[in-house]
matplotlib code that plots the C-alpha trace (Angstrom):
import matplotlib.pyplot as plt

x = [51.9, 49.5, 52.3, 53.0, 55.7, 57.6, 57.8, 59.4, 61.9, 62.7, 63.3, 65.6, 67.8, 67.7, 68.2, 71.2, 70.5, 67.3, 68.5, 65.7, 66.7, 65.6, 65.0, 65.8, 62.4, 63.1, 60.6, 61.7, 61.7, 61.9, 63.1, 61.6, 64.5, 63.9, 60.2, 61.0, 63.3, 60.5, 58.2, 60.6, 61.1, 57.4, 56.9, 59.5, 58.4, 54.6, 53.7, 56.4, 56.6, 60.4, 61.9, 64.1, 67.2, 65.8, 65.0, 68.5, 70.0, 67.8, 68.9, 72.6, 72.3, 70.6, 71.8, 70.9, 69.0, 66.5, 64.7, 64.5, 63.1, 60.5, 59.4, 59.0, 56.9, 54.7, 54.3, 53.3, 50.8, 49.2, 49.1, 47.5, 44.8, 44.1, 43.7, 41.5, 39.3, 39.0, 38.1, 35.4, 33.9, 33.5]
y = [104.5, 107.3, 109.9, 113.0, 112.6, 115.4, 113.3, 110.5, 112.9, 114.3, 110.9, 110.1, 113.1, 112.2, 108.4, 107.8, 104.1, 105.1, 105.5, 104.7, 104.5, 107.5, 107.8, 110.8, 112.3, 112.0, 109.3, 107.1, 103.3, 101.5, 98.0, 95.5, 96.0, 99.8, 99.4, 97.3, 100.0, 102.6, 100.4, 100.3, 104.1, 104.7, 102.4, 104.2, 107.7, 107.4, 104.5, 104.5, 108.4, 108.6, 111.8, 111.7, 111.7, 109.0, 106.8, 107.4, 106.4, 103.3, 102.3, 102.9, 100.9, 97.9, 98.1, 94.8, 93.6, 96.5, 94.9, 91.6, 93.3, 95.1, 91.9, 90.3, 93.2, 92.9, 89.2, 89.6, 92.3, 90.0, 87.2, 89.5, 90.7, 87.1, 86.0, 89.0, 88.0, 84.5, 85.9, 88.1, 85.1, 83.0]
z = [17.8, 17.2, 17.2, 15.3, 12.7, 14.4, 17.6, 15.6, 14.0, 17.4, 18.8, 15.9, 17.0, 20.6, 20.3, 18.1, 17.5, 15.6, 12.0, 9.5, 5.9, 3.9, 0.1, -2.0, -1.2, 2.6, 3.4, 6.3, 6.1, 9.4, 9.8, 12.1, 14.6, 14.5, 15.1, 18.2, 19.4, 18.8, 20.8, 23.7, 23.5, 23.3, 26.3, 28.4, 27.5, 27.2, 29.5, 32.1, 32.0, 31.7, 30.6, 27.4, 29.6, 31.8, 28.8, 27.5, 30.8, 31.0, 27.5, 28.3, 31.6, 30.1, 26.5, 24.8, 27.9, 27.5, 24.6, 26.4, 29.5, 27.4, 25.6, 29.0, 30.3, 27.2, 27.7, 31.3, 30.4, 27.8, 30.4, 32.9, 30.5, 29.5, 33.1, 33.8, 30.9, 32.2, 35.6, 34.0, 32.2, 35.3]

ax = plt.figure().add_subplot(projection="3d")
ax.plot(x, y, z, "-o")
ax.set_aspect("equal")
plt.show()
């Protein structure tokens, strides 16, 4: 994500559903599901320019649907870039 570790730690305190496993040393280990949640949070905060509170409200409003919506947006963005590449090659 090209973020500072402090940003990730801050997001962990703000978004309660982010709970990476930690070892005795304090290193964080993220599961695939947590990485998907981080992608969604990153998308909301950095690309859609939501505030922390706005992102929390979005996640509360859509709950499980939020991940599906995010994956749909990613799929559409990939399709758009593919079509633009085809257009450029013509």
